[in-house]
C-alpha positions as CSV (number, residue, x, y, z in Angstrom):
1,M,-33.4,157.9,30.3
2,A,-31.6,160.5,28.2
3,K,-33.8,163.1,26.5
4,Y,-31.6,164.3,23.7
5,F,-28.8,161.7,23.5
6,G,-29.4,158.4,21.7
7,T,-26.9,155.6,21.2
8,D,-24.6,157.8,19.2
9,G,-24.9,161.4,20.3
10,I,-27.7,163.8,19.6
11,R,-29.4,163.1,16.3
12,G,-32.6,164.0,14.5
13,R,-34.4,166.2,11.9
14,V,-33.2,169.7,11.3
15,P,-34.5,172.0,12.7
16,L,-37.1,170.0,14.6
17,E,-34.9,167.9,16.9
18,V,-31.5,169.4,16.1
19,N,-31.1,173.1,15.7
20,N,-28.8,176.1,16.3
21,S,-30.2,176.7,19.8
22,I,-29.4,173.2,21.0
23,A,-26.0,173.3,19.3
24,F,-25.2,176.6,21.1
25,K,-26.2,175.2,24.4
26,V,-24.2,172.0,23.9
27,G,-21.1,174.1,23.3
28,Q,-21.8,176.3,26.3
29,S,-22.6,173.3,28.5
30,L,-19.2,171.7,28.1
31,K,-17.4,173.9,30.6
32,T,-19.9,173.0,33.4
33,A,-20.5,169.3,32.3
34,L,-17.0,168.2,31.4
35,G,-14.7,170.9,32.7
36,T,-13.7,171.8,29.1
37,T,-11.2,174.5,28.5
38,R,-10.1,173.5,25.0
39,L,-12.3,172.0,22.2
40,V,-11.8,170.6,18.7
41,V,-14.8,170.7,16.3
42,G,-15.5,169.2,12.9
43,M,-18.4,168.4,10.6
44,D,-19.5,166.2,7.7
45,T,-20.7,167.6,4.4
46,R,-24.5,168.2,5.0
47,E,-25.8,171.6,4.2
48,S,-26.9,172.2,7.8
49,G,-23.4,171.5,9.2
50,S,-21.8,174.9,9.0
51,E,-24.6,176.6,11.0
52,L,-24.6,173.9,13.7
53,L,-20.8,173.9,13.9
54,F,-20.5,177.6,14.4
55,S,-23.3,177.5,16.9
56,V,-21.3,175.0,19.0
57,I,-18.2,177.2,18.6
58,S,-20.1,180.3,19.6
59,G,-21.6,178.6,22.7
60,A,-18.2,177.3,23.7
61,R,-16.3,180.5,23.2
62,S,-19.0,182.4,25.2
63,V,-17.9,180.7,28.3
64,G,-14.2,181.1,27.7
65,I,-13.4,177.8,25.9
66,D,-10.7,177.9,23.3
67,V,-11.8,176.2,20.0
68,M,-10.0,174.6,17.1
69,N,-12.1,174.5,14.0
70,A,-11.1,171.4,11.8
71,G,-13.8,172.0,9.2
72,V,-14.9,169.0,7.1
73,V,-13.2,165.9,8.6
74,S,-14.3,162.4,9.5
75,T,-15.3,161.5,13.0
76,P,-12.2,159.4,13.6
77,L,-10.0,162.5,13.2
78,I,-11.9,164.4,15.9
79,S,-11.8,161.4,18.2
80,L,-8.1,160.9,17.7
81,F,-7.2,164.6,18.3
82,S,-9.4,164.7,21.3
83,K,-7.6,161.6,22.8
84,E,-4.0,162.5,21.9
85,K,-4.2,166.2,22.9
86,E,-6.4,165.6,25.9
87,V,-9.1,168.0,24.8
88,D,-12.8,167.6,24.3
89,G,-14.3,167.2,20.8
90,V,-17.5,167.8,18.9
91,M,-18.4,166.3,15.6
92,I,-21.4,167.6,13.7
93,T,-22.8,164.6,11.8
94,A,-25.8,162.3,11.4
95,S,-23.6,159.5,10.2
96,H,-25.5,157.3,7.7
97,N,-28.8,159.3,8.0
98,P,-30.1,161.4,5.1
99,Y,-29.1,165.0,4.7
100,T,-32.3,166.3,6.3
101,D,-31.0,164.9,9.6
102,N,-28.0,166.1,11.6
103,G,-26.5,165.5,15.0
104,I,-23.8,166.3,17.6
105,K,-21.3,163.7,18.8
106,V,-19.3,164.7,21.8
107,F,-15.9,163.2,22.8
108,H,-14.2,163.5,26.2
109,Y,-10.5,162.8,25.7
110,G,-11.3,160.6,22.7
111,N,-14.1,158.6,24.3
112,K,-17.8,158.9,23.8
113,L,-19.6,160.3,26.8
114,S,-20.8,158.3,29.8
115,H,-24.5,158.3,30.6
116,D,-23.9,160.6,33.5
117,Q,-22.0,163.1,31.3
118,E,-24.8,163.1,28.8
119,L,-27.3,163.9,31.5
120,K,-25.2,166.8,32.7
121,I,-25.3,168.3,29.2
122,E,-29.0,167.7,28.9
123,D,-29.6,169.4,32.3
124,Y,-27.7,172.4,31.1
125,I,-29.7,172.5,27.8
126,D,-33.0,172.5,29.7
127,N,-32.2,174.6,32.7
128,N,-29.8,177.4,31.7
129,D,-31.6,180.2,29.8
130,K,-29.2,183.0,30.8
131,F,-26.8,184.2,28.2
132,N,-23.9,185.9,29.8
133,I,-20.6,186.4,27.9
134,G,-17.4,186.7,29.9
135,T,-14.0,186.4,28.3
136,L,-14.3,185.0,24.8
137,G,-12.4,181.8,24.1
138,E,-9.9,181.9,21.2
139,I,-10.5,180.2,17.9
140,Y,-7.8,178.3,15.9
141,D,-7.3,176.7,12.5
142,G,-7.5,172.9,12.6
143,E,-4.6,171.8,10.3
144,E,-3.1,170.0,13.3
145,V,-6.0,167.5,13.3
146,L,-5.1,166.2,9.8
147,D,-1.4,166.1,10.7
148,L,-2.0,164.0,13.7
149,Y,-4.1,161.5,11.8
150,L,-1.4,161.1,9.1
151,D,1.0,160.3,11.9
152,L,-1.3,157.6,13.0
153,I,-1.5,156.1,9.5
154,D,2.3,156.0,9.4
155,R,2.2,153.6,12.3
156,L,0.6,151.0,10.0
157,E,3.8,150.8,8.0
158,L,1.9,150.5,4.8
159,Y,3.3,149.8,1.3
160,S,2.0,150.1,-2.2
161,T,-0.4,147.5,-3.4
162,D,-1.0,146.0,-6.9
163,L,-4.7,145.3,-5.9
164,K,-7.4,147.1,-7.8
165,V,-9.2,149.0,-5.1
166,G,-12.4,151.0,-5.1
167,I,-14.1,153.2,-2.4
168,D,-17.4,154.8,-2.0
169,S,-17.1,157.9,0.3
170,A,-20.9,158.5,0.5
171,H,-20.4,162.1,-0.5
172,G,-19.4,162.4,3.1
173,A,-16.7,163.6,5.5
174,N,-13.8,161.4,4.4
175,Y,-14.1,161.9,0.7
176,L,-10.8,164.0,0.5
177,I,-8.6,162.2,3.0
178,S,-9.5,158.7,1.7
179,K,-8.6,159.8,-1.8
180,G,-5.4,161.3,-0.7
181,I,-4.1,158.3,1.1
182,L,-5.5,155.5,-1.0
183,S,-4.5,157.0,-4.4
184,E,-0.9,157.0,-3.2
185,L,-1.0,153.3,-2.1
186,A,-2.9,151.8,-5.0
187,E,-2.0,152.7,-8.6
188,N,-5.3,151.1,-9.7
189,F,-7.6,153.2,-7.5
190,F,-11.3,154.2,-8.2
191,Q,-13.5,156.4,-6.1
192,I,-17.3,157.2,-6.1
193,G,-19.4,159.2,-3.7
194,N,-16.8,162.0,-3.8
195,E,-18.8,165.0,-5.0
196,P,-20.7,166.4,-1.9
197,D,-23.2,169.2,-2.5
198,G,-24.8,169.4,0.9
199,K,-27.8,167.3,0.0
200,N,-26.4,164.1,-1.5
201,I,-24.7,162.6,1.5
202,N,-25.7,158.9,1.8
203,N,-28.1,159.4,-1.1
204,G,-27.8,156.1,-3.1
205,V,-24.2,155.7,-2.0
206,G,-22.3,154.7,1.1
207,S,-22.5,151.8,3.5
208,T,-26.4,151.8,3.5
209,H,-26.5,151.6,-0.3
210,L,-24.0,148.9,-1.2
211,E,-25.3,148.5,-4.8
212,A,-23.1,151.5,-5.6
213,I,-19.8,150.0,-4.6
214,T,-21.0,146.6,-5.9
215,N,-21.5,148.1,-9.4
216,L,-18.1,149.7,-9.3
217,V,-16.4,146.5,-8.4
218,K,-18.2,144.7,-11.2
219,E,-17.7,147.4,-13.9
220,Q,-14.0,147.9,-13.1
221,K,-13.2,144.3,-12.2
222,L,-11.8,145.3,-8.9
223,D,-10.2,143.1,-6.3
224,I,-12.0,144.8,-3.5
225,G,-14.3,147.7,-2.8
226,F,-14.9,149.6,0.5
227,S,-18.0,151.6,1.3
228,Y,-18.0,154.2,4.1
229,D,-20.8,156.1,5.8
230,G,-21.4,159.9,6.0
231,D,-18.9,160.6,8.8
232,G,-16.4,157.9,8.0
233,D,-16.5,155.8,11.2
234,R,-17.8,152.7,9.6
235,V,-16.9,150.5,6.6
236,L,-18.4,147.5,4.7
237,A,-16.7,145.7,1.8
238,V,-17.4,143.9,-1.4
239,D,-15.1,141.2,-2.6
240,N,-14.0,140.3,-6.1
241,E,-16.9,138.0,-6.6
242,L,-19.4,140.7,-5.5
243,N,-20.1,139.2,-2.0
244,V,-20.9,141.7,0.7
245,V,-18.5,141.4,3.7
246,D,-20.0,142.9,6.8
247,G,-18.3,144.3,9.9
248,D,-18.2,141.0,11.8
249,K,-16.5,139.2,8.9
250,L,-14.0,142.1,8.6
251,I,-13.2,141.8,12.3
252,F,-12.7,138.0,11.8
253,V,-10.1,138.6,9.1
254,I,-8.2,141.2,11.2
255,A,-8.5,139.3,14.5
256,C,-7.1,136.1,12.9
257,Y,-4.2,138.1,11.4
258,L,-3.4,139.7,14.8
259,K,-3.6,136.3,16.5
260,E,-1.1,134.8,14.1
261,L,1.3,137.7,14.9
262,G,0.7,137.4,18.7
263,L,-0.9,140.8,18.8
264,L,-4.5,139.9,19.6
265,K,-4.8,140.8,23.3
266,K,-6.2,138.0,25.4
267,D,-7.2,136.2,22.2
268,T,-10.6,138.0,22.5
269,V,-12.9,140.1,20.3
270,V,-15.9,142.2,21.3
271,L,-19.0,142.0,19.2
272,T,-22.7,142.9,19.8
273,K,-25.9,140.9,20.2
274,M,-26.6,141.6,16.6
275,S,-23.8,139.3,15.5
276,N,-24.6,136.2,13.5
277,L,-24.3,132.9,15.4
278,G,-22.2,131.5,12.5
279,I,-19.5,134.1,13.0
280,I,-19.3,133.3,16.7
281,K,-18.7,129.7,15.9
282,A,-16.0,130.6,13.4
283,F,-14.2,132.6,16.0
284,E,-14.4,129.7,18.5
285,D,-12.9,127.4,15.9
286,K,-9.9,129.7,15.7
287,G,-9.5,129.7,19.4
288,I,-10.7,133.3,19.7
289,K,-13.1,134.2,22.5
290,V,-16.1,136.4,21.8
291,I,-17.6,138.9,24.2
292,L,-21.1,140.2,23.3
293,T,-22.4,143.6,24.3
294,D,-25.6,145.6,23.8
295,V,-25.9,147.2,20.3
296,G,-23.9,150.4,19.9
297,D,-20.2,151.0,19.4
298,K,-20.1,153.0,22.7
299,Y,-20.8,149.7,24.6
300,V,-18.2,147.9,22.5
301,L,-15.6,150.5,23.4
302,E,-16.6,150.3,27.1
303,E,-15.9,146.6,27.1
304,I,-12.6,147.0,25.1
305,N,-11.3,149.7,27.5
306,K,-12.4,147.8,30.6
307,N,-10.5,144.7,29.8
308,G,-7.8,145.9,27.4
309,Y,-8.9,144.1,24.2
310,S,-7.5,144.9,20.7
311,I,-10.5,144.9,18.5
312,G,-14.3,145.0,18.5
313,G,-17.2,146.3,16.6
314,E,-20.6,145.8,15.0
315,N,-21.7,144.0,11.9
316,S,-22.9,147.4,10.6
317,G,-19.2,148.3,10.0
318,H,-18.2,150.1,13.2
319,I,-14.8,148.5,13.9
320,I,-12.6,149.8,16.7
321,L,-8.9,149.1,16.5
322,S,-8.1,150.2,20.0
323,D,-4.3,150.0,19.7
324,Y,-4.7,153.0,17.3
325,I,-7.9,154.9,18.0
326,N,-10.9,154.9,20.4
327,T,-13.7,155.0,17.7
328,G,-14.7,153.2,14.6
329,D,-12.6,154.3,11.6
330,G,-13.6,153.0,8.2
331,L,-10.4,154.3,6.4
332,L,-8.0,152.9,9.0
333,V,-9.7,149.5,8.8
334,S,-9.6,149.6,5.0
335,L,-5.8,150.3,5.0
336,L,-5.1,147.5,7.5
337,L,-7.2,145.0,5.4
338,L,-5.2,145.9,2.3
339,K,-2.0,145.2,4.1
340,I,-3.4,141.9,5.3
341,L,-4.5,140.8,1.8
342,D,-1.0,141.5,0.5
343,D,0.8,139.9,3.5
344,K,-1.4,136.7,3.2
345,E,-1.4,136.7,-0.6
346,Q,-5.1,135.8,-0.5
347,S,-8.3,137.5,-1.5
348,L,-10.9,138.7,0.9
349,K,-13.2,135.9,-0.3
350,E,-10.6,133.3,0.5
351,L,-10.1,134.7,4.0
352,T,-13.8,134.6,4.8
353,D,-14.8,131.4,2.9
354,E,-14.7,129.2,6.1
355,I,-17.3,131.2,7.8
356,K,-20.7,129.5,7.6
357,M,-23.3,132.1,8.4
358,W,-26.8,131.2,9.7
359,P,-29.8,132.8,8.0
360,Q,-30.2,136.2,9.7
361,E,-32.4,139.2,8.8
362,L,-33.0,142.7,10.1
363,F,-36.5,144.2,9.6
364,N,-37.1,147.9,10.2
365,I,-40.5,149.2,11.2
366,R,-40.8,153.0,10.9
367,T,-42.5,154.6,13.9
368,Y,-41.9,157.5,16.3
369,N,-43.8,155.7,19.0
370,K,-41.2,153.3,20.3
371,E,-43.2,152.6,23.4
372,I,-45.1,150.0,21.4
373,L,-42.3,147.6,22.3
374,N,-43.6,147.6,25.9
375,D,-47.1,146.6,24.9
376,K,-47.9,143.3,26.6
377,R,-49.0,141.7,23.3
378,V,-45.6,142.5,21.6
379,V,-43.7,141.3,24.7
380,K,-45.7,138.0,24.7
381,V,-45.0,137.2,21.1
382,V,-41.3,138.0,21.4
383,N,-41.0,135.8,24.5
384,E,-42.8,133.0,22.7
385,V,-40.4,133.0,19.8
386,K,-37.4,133.1,22.2
387,E,-38.8,130.1,24.1
388,V,-39.1,128.1,20.8
389,L,-35.6,128.9,19.6
390,K,-33.7,128.8,22.9
391,D,-30.0,128.3,22.0
392,N,-30.8,127.4,18.4
393,G,-31.5,131.0,17.3
394,K,-31.5,134.6,18.3
395,V,-34.2,137.2,18.7
396,L,-33.4,140.9,19.2
397,V,-36.2,143.5,19.1
398,R,-35.2,147.1,20.0
399,A,-35.8,150.7,19.3
400,S,-33.2,152.4,17.2
401,G,-31.2,155.0,19.1
402,T,-30.5,157.1,15.9
403,E,-33.6,156.9,13.8
404,P,-37.4,156.6,14.2
405,L,-37.3,152.9,13.8
406,V,-38.1,149.7,15.6
407,R,-35.6,147.0,14.6
408,V,-36.3,143.3,14.6
409,T,-33.4,141.0,14.2
410,L,-33.8,137.2,13.9
411,S,-31.4,134.4,13.3
412,C,-32.3,130.7,12.9
413,E,-30.8,127.5,11.5
414,T,-33.2,127.5,8.5
415,Q,-34.6,130.3,6.3
416,S,-38.2,128.8,6.5
417,E,-38.0,128.9,10.3
418,L,-36.7,132.5,10.2
419,D,-39.5,133.6,7.9
420,K,-42.2,132.1,10.1
421,H,-41.0,133.7,13.3
422,M,-40.2,137.1,11.7
423,N,-43.7,137.3,10.2
424,K,-45.2,136.5,13.7
425,I,-43.3,139.3,15.4
426,V,-43.5,142.0,12.7
427,S,-47.2,141.4,12.2
428,M,-47.9,141.9,15.9
429,I,-45.8,145.1,16.1
430,N,-47.6,146.5,13.0
431,F,-51.0,145.6,14.5
432,V,-50.2,147.4,17.8
433,K,-48.6,150.3,15.8
434,E,-51.9,150.9,13.9
435,E,-54.0,150.6,17.0
436,V,-52.2,153.1,19.3
């Protein structure tokens, strides 16, 4: 088991779980753990970002690693530059978490780390107390990072749209680049969540607070609204009738479009075990095979890379377009969707109307003691519900890899059945939580 790394890098409260000392050691560890000689670093807009970023830079330079500082950029830009230039990358971000949290995502040639690579970094953090400076690595300005991303966007062959488009940048990392690109494509363009102050990232805005983009779509009578998270690697949408369109549905629209063009490799998409049973049936009806992985976009990417698929992601909005980039990219997905809507001459609602979703709910239980999931009473109740539902439902109970939460996901054919089983599981977990 990893000590510091969760499902998406190192993440936690500042300075309790994430601090300058850990950031410095991560930077220093890269030469030993990954063989790093050149590094690109970036950060989102939280107030703790600058200190952590420069701690990583200092640690890396202290062992002779040359570093390019890209400043405030979205995670996809760091991943792309890491891949295309064959360097390692570090992004200082806690994604959709509040500003009081921060984190460190590490990329090796554009890919998130393997478990073995994470353990090597953790071993260095815990077992290397010596601070010896040899030849300092150089430090460079990061303008190249943006230039490379704009070259990627050019590959989409976009054209201007008459659609009225709104975005919510969560006061986060992509607030400038999303405005720069979308304001040129859409004459009727509106943006919120674009005034970061270090503390307001994800605060009442972004993909975890869809009421903000929903209100914008309603007030401005928009055709579509997109909502990003703090580091810009996920996106959710709201259509012109104020329906929320999750990541699975967005993948459905894109995959069907690619299949029509003969560009969906192996006619397959990769989703996670969180995906609704209704969306899986919708893919099957279109002749598209679905592969399910464990929750986490790193597992989706592993499956994509292993078998050469075109697209995969999570219903939370992490969507990987592997022909372009090796990580989720909310802005890239938004741009492709706008192109699809114009090409198809249909609304997002029309393109998703045929999907009949089963009742599904996610219930979060806040706790730092995630071992309660191993309690025999909790295991017994979860297994009882699984036995009742069999193939007519889904039960997923897991500890979050990014927050102090236990997540309970249930899907059933009827809402009444869902409510009954959810109450049974949640009540037992809360009972054990209070007891231990």
